[in-house]
TORBA-46758 format. One line per 2 residues: their letters; for each residue x, y, z of C-alpha. Coordinates in pm, 1 decimal, always signed. Layout:
N
a = X:Y:Z  ...
//
This chain:
77
mq = +0.0:+0.0:+0.0  +288.7:+230.8:+70.5
el = +415.5:+188.5:-286.1  +72.0:+270.1:-428.2
lk = +64.3:+594.7:-230.5  +414.6:+683.9:-345.3
vi = +329.2:+623.5:-713.0  +13.8:+836.8:-689.8
va = +188.5:+1126.6:-518.3  +499.9:+1110.8:-739.0
gl = +284.2:+1202.4:-1037.8  +158.5:+1515.2:-862.8
ve = +470.9:+1673.2:-717.7  +767.2:+1849.2:-875.9
dp = +1021.9:+1692.7:-638.0  +946.8:+1320.1:-605.4
ta = +1270.2:+1263.3:-411.4  +1123.7:+1459.2:-116.8
iq = +833.1:+1215.1:-68.7  +844.4:+1044.9:+269.5
it = +581.6:+800.1:+388.5  +569.0:+663.3:+740.9
ed = +335.8:+388.0:+850.8  +190.7:+353.8:+1199.7
ap = +109.7:+21.7:+1358.3  -260.7:-69.1:+1346.4
ne = -458.5:+98.8:+1623.1  -721.1:-70.7:+1839.7
eg = -971.1:-56.1:+1552.3  -723.3:-210.4:+1307.9
vi = -668.2:+110.8:+1109.7  -319.6:+166.4:+966.5
vy = -231.6:+535.8:+933.0  +4.7:+649.5:+658.4
hl = +171.4:+988.0:+712.4  +269.5:+1159.7:+388.9
hv = +542.1:+1425.2:+385.8  +626.6:+1619.4:+69.5
ap = +835.1:+1929.0:-2.5  +671.3:+2247.0:+132.6
ed = +617.9:+2387.0:-216.6  +438.4:+2066.6:-322.7
tg = +193.5:+2054.3:-31.7  -67.8:+2257.3:-218.8
rv = -47.5:+2025.3:-517.0  -112.8:+1719.8:-302.3
ig = -401.7:+1881.4:-115.4  -563.3:+2054.8:-413.7
kq = -836.8:+2314.0:-419.1  -1068.8:+2263.0:-123.4
gr = -890.7:+1932.4:-52.9  -1025.3:+1755.7:-360.2
ia = -700.9:+1584.9:-457.8  -638.5:+1475.9:-98.4
ka = -989.3:+1326.0:-85.1  -930.4:+1144.4:-414.1
ir = -601.5:+1000.7:-286.6  -774.8:+877.6:+28.3
vi = -1056.5:+714.7:-172.9  -810.5:+529.8:-397.3
mr = -606.5:+412.9:-100.1  -915.2:+294.4:+91.2
sg = -1041.8:+98.4:-208.1  -701.0:-63.5:-255.9
aa = -687.2:-151.6:+112.2  -1036.9:-300.6:+101.0
kn = -916.0:-554.3:-154.6  -653.6:-664.7:+99.7
nq = -903.6:-665.3:+390.0  -727.0:-370.7:+554.0
ki = -842.1:-40.3:+693.0  -620.4:+259.4:+629.2
av = -610.4:+635.0:+666.2  -384.1:+885.2:+491.2
ei = -270.1:+1201.0:+666.1  -82.0:+1472.4:+481.4
d = +168.3:+1641.2:+712.1
//
């Protein structure tokens, strides 16, 4: 799942080498949280107008996780 997130975000940013993804252990509800860090100038590109791109990224990641019987969340830091 981490690779899927990296591929999606790499297509959006100008500096793909600055992408950092950290993964938390599943919490008590079984949700794995992925923390996405990009270069400061690329943050707006990942979030999008009114958060539309961020929402789309989260939807794609949730649907991919559902195929693997996982629950995930993506936070953009």
